[in-house]
N, CA, C and O atoms as CSV, one atom per row, in Angstrom:
chain,resi,resn,atom,element,x,y,z
A,1,MET,N,N,100.815,96.822,97.636
A,1,MET,CA,C,101.613,95.807,98.171
A,1,MET,C,C,101.836,94.694,97.081
A,1,MET,O,O,100.851,94.154,96.577
A,2,ASP,N,N,103.054,94.357,96.727
A,2,ASP,CA,C,103.360,93.350,95.748
A,2,ASP,C,C,103.491,91.974,96.370
A,2,ASP,O,O,103.934,91.856,97.513
A,3,GLY,N,N,103.114,90.924,95.640
A,3,GLY,CA,C,103.312,89.582,96.126
A,3,GLY,C,C,101.976,89.121,96.827
A,3,GLY,O,O,101.092,89.922,97.133
A,4,LYS,N,N,101.904,87.799,97.049
A,4,LYS,CA,C,100.857,87.227,97.783
A,4,LYS,C,C,101.352,86.424,98.817
A,4,LYS,O,O,102.448,85.874,98.704
A,5,ILE,N,N,100.560,86.284,99.947
A,5,ILE,CA,C,100.845,85.409,101.035
A,5,ILE,C,C,99.670,84.620,101.223
A,5,ILE,O,O,98.571,85.027,100.847
A,6,ALA,N,N,99.857,83.369,101.856
A,6,ALA,CA,C,98.727,82.533,102.083
A,6,ALA,C,C,98.896,81.918,103.509
A,6,ALA,O,O,100.013,81.784,104.010
A,7,CYS,N,N,97.834,81.577,104.093
A,7,CYS,CA,C,97.781,80.917,105.417
A,7,CYS,C,C,98.473,79.472,105.277
A,7,CYS,O,O,98.022,78.640,104.491
A,8,PRO,N,N,99.489,79.247,106.010
A,8,PRO,CA,C,100.016,77.933,105.993
A,8,PRO,C,C,99.129,76.806,106.556
A,8,PRO,O,O,99.367,75.632,106.273
A,9,GLN,N,N,98.161,77.148,107.310
A,9,GLN,CA,C,97.240,76.186,107.923
A,9,GLN,C,C,96.187,75.707,106.847
A,9,GLN,O,O,95.904,74.513,106.741
A,10,CYS,N,N,95.641,76.646,106.084
A,10,CYS,CA,C,94.505,76.264,105.183
A,10,CYS,C,C,94.701,76.733,103.745
A,10,CYS,O,O,93.904,76.394,102.870
A,11,GLY,N,N,95.785,77.531,103.485
A,11,GLY,CA,C,96.035,77.942,102.087
A,11,GLY,C,C,95.235,79.238,101.667
A,11,GLY,O,O,95.432,79.773,100.576
A,12,SER,N,N,94.376,79.688,102.535
A,12,SER,CA,C,93.629,80.848,102.108
A,12,SER,C,C,94.495,82.121,102.099
A,12,SER,O,O,95.435,82.258,102.882
A,13,ASN,N,N,94.150,83.045,101.190
A,13,ASN,CA,C,94.860,84.341,101.166
A,13,ASN,C,C,94.018,85.422,101.678
A,13,ASN,O,O,94.274,86.580,101.349
A,14,ASN,N,N,93.010,85.147,102.474
A,14,ASN,CA,C,92.134,86.108,103.175
A,14,ASN,C,C,92.721,86.301,104.557
A,14,ASN,O,O,92.267,85.705,105.534
A,15,LEU,N,N,93.758,87.162,104.623
A,15,LEU,CA,C,94.379,87.481,105.911
A,15,LEU,C,C,94.065,88.931,106.298
A,15,LEU,O,O,93.821,89.789,105.450
A,16,ILE,N,N,94.081,89.152,107.553
A,16,ILE,CA,C,93.782,90.477,108.029
A,16,ILE,C,C,94.827,90.794,109.163
A,16,ILE,O,O,95.067,90.008,110.080
A,17,ALA,N,N,95.420,92.015,109.011
A,17,ALA,CA,C,96.465,92.424,110.087
A,17,ALA,C,C,95.655,93.113,111.227
A,17,ALA,O,O,94.819,93.980,110.973
A,18,LYS,N,N,95.931,92.699,112.477
A,18,LYS,CA,C,95.206,93.206,113.568
A,18,LYS,C,C,96.146,93.791,114.654
A,18,LYS,O,O,97.209,93.227,114.915
A,19,PHE,N,N,95.752,94.922,115.285
A,19,PHE,CA,C,96.493,95.543,116.303
A,19,PHE,C,C,95.536,95.789,117.447
A,19,PHE,O,O,94.604,96.586,117.333
A,20,LYS,N,N,95.774,95.093,118.563
A,20,LYS,CA,C,94.854,95.137,119.759
A,20,LYS,C,C,95.755,95.826,120.819
A,20,LYS,O,O,96.909,95.445,121.014
A,21,ALA,N,N,95.194,96.835,121.484
A,21,ALA,CA,C,95.898,97.586,122.514
A,21,ALA,C,C,94.973,97.896,123.703
A,21,ALA,O,O,93.760,98.033,123.541
A,22,SER,N,N,95.568,98.003,124.891
A,22,SER,CA,C,94.918,98.393,126.084
A,22,SER,C,C,95.550,99.691,126.593
A,22,SER,O,O,96.779,99.770,126.599
A,23,TYR,N,N,94.860,100.634,126.988
A,23,TYR,CA,C,95.386,101.899,127.584
A,23,TYR,C,C,94.701,102.175,128.880
A,23,TYR,O,O,93.575,101.758,129.152
A,24,VAL,N,N,95.485,102.941,129.707
A,24,VAL,CA,C,94.972,103.475,130.972
A,24,VAL,C,C,94.843,105.005,130.736
A,24,VAL,O,O,95.800,105.677,130.351
A,25,TYR,N,N,93.668,105.498,130.975
A,25,TYR,CA,C,93.384,106.950,130.794
A,25,TYR,C,C,93.338,107.532,132.194
A,25,TYR,O,O,92.747,106.978,133.121
A,26,SER,N,N,94.011,108.709,132.299
A,26,SER,CA,C,94.064,109.471,133.574
A,26,SER,C,C,93.291,110.784,133.439
A,26,SER,O,O,93.430,111.474,132.429
A,27,TYR,N,N,92.498,111.134,134.413
A,27,TYR,CA,C,91.790,112.360,134.405
A,27,TYR,C,C,92.050,113.116,135.688
A,27,TYR,O,O,91.820,112.589,136.776
A,28,ARG,N,N,92.522,114.338,135.579
A,28,ARG,CA,C,92.755,115.172,136.824
A,28,ARG,C,C,91.422,115.679,137.303
A,28,ARG,O,O,90.582,116.149,136.535
A,29,ILE,N,N,91.266,115.567,138.560
A,29,ILE,CA,C,89.994,115.979,139.194
A,29,ILE,C,C,90.249,117.018,140.329
A,29,ILE,O,O,91.378,117.241,140.766
A,30,GLY,N,N,89.159,117.616,140.759
A,30,GLY,CA,C,89.333,118.589,141.845
A,30,GLY,C,C,89.968,119.844,141.445
A,30,GLY,O,O,89.711,120.365,140.359
A,31,GLU,N,N,90.865,120.394,142.366
A,31,GLU,CA,C,91.530,121.671,142.116
A,31,GLU,C,C,92.595,121.575,141.026
A,31,GLU,O,O,93.011,122.598,140.483
A,32,HIS,N,N,93.046,120.348,140.693
A,32,HIS,CA,C,94.112,120.198,139.656
A,32,HIS,C,C,93.473,120.031,138.249
A,32,HIS,O,O,94.202,119.962,137.259
A,33,ALA,N,N,92.256,119.972,138.159
A,33,ALA,CA,C,91.560,119.789,136.828
A,33,ALA,C,C,91.703,121.066,136.002
A,33,ALA,O,O,91.653,122.157,136.570
A,34,PRO,N,N,91.876,120.972,134.695
A,34,PRO,CA,C,91.860,122.135,133.825
A,34,PRO,C,C,90.575,122.877,133.998
A,34,PRO,O,O,89.553,122.248,134.272
A,35,GLU,N,N,90.561,124.129,133.860
A,35,GLU,CA,C,89.384,125.045,134.067
A,35,GLU,C,C,88.238,124.510,133.243
A,35,GLU,O,O,88.380,124.348,132.031
A,36,GLY,N,N,87.094,124.227,133.866
A,36,GLY,CA,C,85.880,123.851,133.180
A,36,GLY,C,C,85.827,122.475,132.734
A,36,GLY,O,O,84.807,122.078,132.170
A,37,GLU,N,N,86.896,121.637,132.940
A,37,GLU,CA,C,86.912,120.284,132.427
A,37,GLU,C,C,86.960,119.268,133.646
A,37,GLU,O,O,87.617,119.539,134.651
A,38,ASN,N,N,86.312,118.205,133.532
A,38,ASN,CA,C,86.413,117.079,134.467
A,38,ASN,C,C,85.972,117.362,135.852
A,38,ASN,O,O,86.431,116.747,136.815
A,39,LYS,N,N,85.033,118.346,135.954
A,39,LYS,CA,C,84.583,118.773,137.338
A,39,LYS,C,C,83.273,118.041,137.720
A,39,LYS,O,O,83.083,117.588,138.849
A,40,ASP,N,N,82.329,117.949,136.642
A,40,ASP,CA,C,81.049,117.386,136.932
A,40,ASP,C,C,80.901,115.991,136.297
A,40,ASP,O,O,80.165,115.136,136.791
A,41,GLU,N,N,81.586,115.806,135.252
A,41,GLU,CA,C,81.588,114.447,134.536
A,41,GLU,C,C,82.883,114.191,133.822
A,41,GLU,O,O,83.645,115.102,133.499
A,42,PHE,N,N,83.104,112.937,133.590
A,42,PHE,CA,C,84.355,112.505,132.923
A,42,PHE,C,C,84.062,112.178,131.506
A,42,PHE,O,O,83.506,111.111,131.248
A,43,LEU,N,N,84.400,113.032,130.539
A,43,LEU,CA,C,84.242,112.843,129.138
A,43,LEU,C,C,85.448,112.093,128.640
A,43,LEU,O,O,86.588,112.431,128.960
A,44,PRO,N,N,85.177,111.029,127.819
A,44,PRO,CA,C,86.370,110.126,127.403
A,44,PRO,C,C,87.341,110.855,126.579
A,44,PRO,O,O,88.492,110.419,126.560
A,45,PHE,N,N,87.036,111.944,125.866
A,45,PHE,CA,C,87.988,112.626,124.996
A,45,PHE,C,C,88.658,113.702,125.780
A,45,PHE,O,O,89.526,114.344,125.189
A,46,LEU,N,N,88.389,113.998,127.026
A,46,LEU,CA,C,89.074,115.041,127.732
A,46,LEU,C,C,90.047,114.427,128.767
A,46,LEU,O,O,90.184,114.937,129.879
A,47,PHE,N,N,90.705,113.347,128.385
A,47,PHE,CA,C,91.709,112.765,129.372
A,47,PHE,C,C,92.913,113.625,129.394
A,47,PHE,O,O,93.213,114.330,128.430
A,48,ASP,N,N,93.665,113.570,130.577
A,48,ASP,CA,C,94.919,114.299,130.794
A,48,ASP,C,C,96.083,113.492,130.352
A,48,ASP,O,O,97.099,114.060,129.952
A,49,ASN,N,N,95.996,112.233,130.401
A,49,ASN,CA,C,97.121,111.279,130.060
A,49,ASN,C,C,96.587,109.971,129.583
A,49,ASN,O,O,95.590,109.471,130.106
A,50,ARG,N,N,97.244,109.397,128.581
A,50,ARG,CA,C,96.931,108.080,128.085
A,50,ARG,C,C,98.238,107.253,128.058
A,50,ARG,O,O,99.236,107.697,127.492
A,51,GLU,N,N,98.228,106.046,128.672
A,51,GLU,CA,C,99.372,105.216,128.753
A,51,GLU,C,C,99.017,103.807,128.146
A,51,GLU,O,O,98.095,103.133,128.606
A,52,LYS,N,N,99.765,103.414,127.129
A,52,LYS,CA,C,99.603,102.075,126.580
A,52,LYS,C,C,100.157,101.110,127.573
A,52,LYS,O,O,101.314,101.233,127.975
A,53,VAL,N,N,99.325,100.098,128.006
A,53,VAL,CA,C,99.853,99.130,128.952
A,53,VAL,C,C,100.061,97.728,128.356
A,53,VAL,O,O,100.796,96.896,128.889
A,54,ASP,N,N,99.347,97.504,127.177
A,54,ASP,CA,C,99.534,96.221,126.516
A,54,ASP,C,C,99.213,96.363,125.089
A,54,ASP,O,O,98.431,97.230,124.699
A,55,SER,N,N,99.803,95.524,124.291
A,55,SER,CA,C,99.423,95.494,122.896
A,55,SER,C,C,99.755,94.225,122.284
A,55,SER,O,O,100.652,93.514,122.736
A,56,LYS,N,N,99.018,93.895,121.205
A,56,LYS,CA,C,99.257,92.623,120.532
A,56,LYS,C,C,99.040,92.860,119.032
A,56,LYS,O,O,97.983,93.347,118.631
A,57,GLU,N,N,100.027,92.521,118.209
A,57,GLU,CA,C,99.977,92.653,116.841
A,57,GLU,C,C,100.076,91.304,116.193
A,57,GLU,O,O,100.959,90.521,116.544
A,58,TYR,N,N,99.152,90.983,115.205
A,58,TYR,CA,C,99.151,89.724,114.640
A,58,TYR,C,C,98.367,89.681,113.319
A,58,TYR,O,O,97.553,90.557,113.027
A,59,LEU,N,N,98.645,88.621,112.527
A,59,LEU,CA,C,97.859,88.352,111.372
A,59,LEU,C,C,96.849,87.264,111.686
A,59,LEU,O,O,97.134,86.342,112.450
A,60,GLU,N,N,95.675,87.372,111.097
A,60,GLU,CA,C,94.615,86.379,111.383
A,60,GLU,C,C,94.024,85.973,110.056
A,60,GLU,O,O,93.604,86.808,109.256
A,61,CYS,N,N,94.000,84.597,109.828
A,61,CYS,CA,C,93.279,84.074,108.687
A,61,CYS,C,C,91.851,84.228,108.834
A,61,CYS,O,O,91.315,83.748,109.833
A,62,GLU,N,N,91.162,84.842,107.957
A,62,GLU,CA,C,89.732,85.014,108.084
A,62,GLU,C,C,88.946,83.619,107.762
A,62,GLU,O,O,87.764,83.472,108.072
A,63,ASN,N,N,89.646,82.705,107.172
A,63,ASN,CA,C,89.076,81.410,106.771
A,63,ASN,C,C,89.101,80.458,108.043
A,63,ASN,O,O,88.048,80.024,108.509
A,64,CYS,N,N,90.295,80.159,108.567
A,64,CYS,CA,C,90.460,79.169,109.646
A,64,CYS,C,C,90.720,79.850,111.008
A,64,CYS,O,O,90.793,79.138,112.010
A,65,ARG,N,N,90.858,81.147,111.096
A,65,ARG,CA,C,91.167,81.885,112.334
A,65,ARG,C,C,92.518,81.639,112.942
A,65,ARG,O,O,92.726,81.955,114.113
A,66,ALA,N,N,93.489,81.060,112.154
A,66,ALA,CA,C,94.761,80.872,112.683
A,66,ALA,C,C,95.403,82.235,112.911
A,66,ALA,O,O,95.132,83.164,112.151
A,67,THR,N,N,96.199,82.379,113.876
A,67,THR,CA,C,96.864,83.697,114.145
A,67,THR,C,C,98.438,83.518,114.073
A,67,THR,O,O,98.995,82.464,114.379
A,68,PHE,N,N,99.070,84.614,113.655
A,68,PHE,CA,C,100.540,84.620,113.493
A,68,PHE,C,C,101.024,85.980,114.031
A,68,PHE,O,O,100.683,87.043,113.513
A,69,PRO,N,N,101.890,85.881,115.167
A,69,PRO,CA,C,102.460,87.068,115.699
A,69,PRO,C,C,103.154,87.912,114.628
A,69,PRO,O,O,103.800,87.376,113.727
A,70,CYS,N,N,103.013,89.255,114.737
A,70,CYS,CA,C,103.630,90.025,113.685
A,70,CYS,C,C,103.875,91.377,114.322
A,70,CYS,O,O,102.938,91.945,114.884
A,71,ASP,N,N,105.132,91.952,114.265
A,71,ASP,CA,C,105.464,93.192,114.805
A,71,ASP,C,C,105.312,94.272,113.737
A,71,ASP,O,O,106.040,94.281,112.745
A,72,PHE,N,N,104.371,95.171,113.944
A,72,PHE,CA,C,104.170,96.279,112.940
A,72,PHE,C,C,105.054,97.423,113.399
A,72,PHE,O,O,105.355,97.572,114.584
A,73,ASN,N,N,105.453,98.211,112.445
A,73,ASN,CA,C,106.326,99.345,112.807
A,73,ASN,C,C,105.390,100.539,112.812
A,73,ASN,O,O,104.880,100.970,111.777
A,74,GLU,N,N,105.185,101.055,114.010
A,74,GLU,CA,C,104.213,102.088,114.270
A,74,GLU,C,C,104.584,103.430,113.622
A,74,GLU,O,O,103.732,104.311,113.506
A,75,ASP,N,N,105.892,103.598,113.184
A,75,ASP,CA,C,106.320,104.843,112.556
A,75,ASP,C,C,105.899,104.898,111.166
A,75,ASP,O,O,105.811,105.991,110.607
A,76,THR,N,N,105.616,103.758,110.528
A,76,THR,CA,C,105.205,103.771,109.116
A,76,THR,C,C,103.668,103.524,109.193
A,76,THR,O,O,103.182,102.791,110.054
A,77,ARG,N,N,102.977,104.127,108.316
A,77,ARG,CA,C,101.497,103.956,108.316
A,77,ARG,C,C,101.073,102.824,107.369
A,77,ARG,O,O,100.470,103.051,106.320
A,78,GLY,N,N,101.396,101.666,107.763
A,78,GLY,CA,C,101.049,100.494,106.954
A,78,GLY,C,C,101.945,99.347,107.307
A,78,GLY,O,O,102.783,99.442,108.203
A,79,VAL,N,N,101.761,98.245,106.586
A,79,VAL,CA,C,102.483,97.075,106.886
A,79,VAL,C,C,103.048,96.655,105.536
A,79,VAL,O,O,102.361,96.609,104.516
A,80,SER,N,N,104.390,96.339,105.597
A,80,SER,CA,C,105.105,95.957,104.395
A,80,SER,C,C,104.947,94.408,104.090
A,80,SER,O,O,104.683,93.616,104.994
A,81,MET,N,N,105.105,94.051,102.889
A,81,MET,CA,C,105.028,92.620,102.496
A,81,MET,C,C,106.056,91.796,103.258
A,81,MET,O,O,105.763,90.679,103.684
A,82,THR,N,N,107.212,92.315,103.426
A,82,THR,CA,C,108.308,91.633,104.186
A,82,THR,C,C,107.826,91.317,105.630
A,82,THR,O,O,108.104,90.217,106.106
A,83,ILE,N,N,107.148,92.187,106.320
A,83,ILE,CA,C,106.666,92.007,107.621
A,83,ILE,C,C,105.666,90.854,107.601
A,83,ILE,O,O,105.771,89.912,108.386
A,84,LEU,N,N,104.712,90.940,106.708
A,84,LEU,CA,C,103.703,89.824,106.623
A,84,LEU,C,C,104.266,88.495,106.299
A,84,LEU,O,O,103.870,87.501,106.908
A,85,GLN,N,N,105.186,88.418,105.354
A,85,GLN,CA,C,105.824,87.159,105.018
A,85,GLN,C,C,106.583,86.616,106.181
A,85,GLN,O,O,106.593,85.404,106.392
A,86,LYS,N,N,107.242,87.488,106.970
A,86,LYS,CA,C,107.972,87.100,108.161
A,86,LYS,C,C,107.073,86.448,109.202
A,86,LYS,O,O,107.380,85.407,109.782
A,87,ALA,N,N,105.973,87.105,109.399
A,87,ALA,CA,C,104.956,86.577,110.396
A,87,ALA,C,C,104.413,85.221,110.000
A,87,ALA,O,O,104.262,84.362,110.868
A,88,ILE,N,N,104.111,84.985,108.727
A,88,ILE,CA,C,103.641,83.692,108.356
A,88,ILE,C,C,104.650,82.646,108.392
A,88,ILE,O,O,104.373,81.540,108.857
A,89,ARG,N,N,105.906,82.948,107.890
A,89,ARG,CA,C,107.011,81.964,107.952
A,89,ARG,C,C,107.528,81.561,109.334
A,89,ARG,O,O,107.947,80.431,109.588
A,90,SER,N,N,107.467,82.560,110.199
A,90,SER,CA,C,108.118,82.412,111.528
A,90,SER,C,C,107.389,81.356,112.326
A,90,SER,O,O,107.988,80.766,113.225
A,91,ASP,N,N,106.145,81.091,112.049
A,91,ASP,CA,C,105.378,80.044,112.802
A,91,ASP,C,C,105.967,78.634,112.455
A,91,ASP,O,O,105.871,77.700,113.252
A,92,HIS,N,N,106.561,78.517,111.271
A,92,HIS,CA,C,107.061,77.163,110.795
A,92,HIS,C,C,108.559,77.070,110.629
A,92,HIS,O,O,109.066,76.125,110.026
A,93,THR,N,N,109.262,78.038,111.158
A,93,THR,CA,C,110.782,78.123,111.048
A,93,THR,C,C,111.302,78.385,112.445
A,93,THR,O,O,110.782,79.223,113.181
A,94,ILE,N,N,112.333,77.651,112.785
A,94,ILE,CA,C,112.989,77.920,114.097
A,94,ILE,C,C,113.611,79.300,114.153
A,94,ILE,O,O,113.376,80.057,115.095
A,95,ASP,N,N,114.416,79.631,113.130
A,95,ASP,CA,C,115.136,80.913,113.103
A,95,ASP,C,C,114.915,81.542,111.689
A,95,ASP,O,O,115.761,81.371,110.811
A,96,PRO,N,N,113.783,82.267,111.469
A,96,PRO,CA,C,113.482,82.818,110.111
A,96,PRO,C,C,114.480,83.896,109.701
A,96,PRO,O,O,114.866,84.744,110.504
A,97,GLU,N,N,114.874,83.846,108.478
A,97,GLU,CA,C,115.807,84.848,107.884
A,97,GLU,C,C,115.060,85.633,106.840
A,97,GLU,O,O,114.308,85.045,106.063
A,98,PHE,N,N,115.237,86.971,106.787
A,98,PHE,CA,C,114.576,87.779,105.834
A,98,PHE,C,C,115.521,88.733,105.230
A,98,PHE,O,O,116.416,89.266,105.885
A,99,TYR,N,N,115.320,88.944,103.987
A,99,TYR,CA,C,116.178,89.841,103.249
A,99,TYR,C,C,115.306,90.881,102.551
A,99,TYR,O,O,114.274,90.500,101.999
A,100,GLY,N,N,115.652,92.170,102.538
A,100,GLY,CA,C,114.918,93.192,101.912
A,100,GLY,C,C,114.232,94.097,102.838
A,100,GLY,O,O,113.558,95.031,102.403
């Protein structure tokens, strides 16, 4: 990643991108359970369905713990510098504009 960003609260460049999510896991039981699964015990990795019910994406300053909302693109495996700069600037701008 090119460029540097800094926390507007304290000036630190020790920022961490965080993605927090809550899921509801469903397990079929009884006669509808897959053969040999979920009959005697519920193993966390043998769920039948997983539904994301909430998520929060943000940058956090490791120095002062200030947080900045940030929308990560789940289709790309990473976070671009433009996204990070947008998150930092949007806290201090009424209508942030970004190019690139």
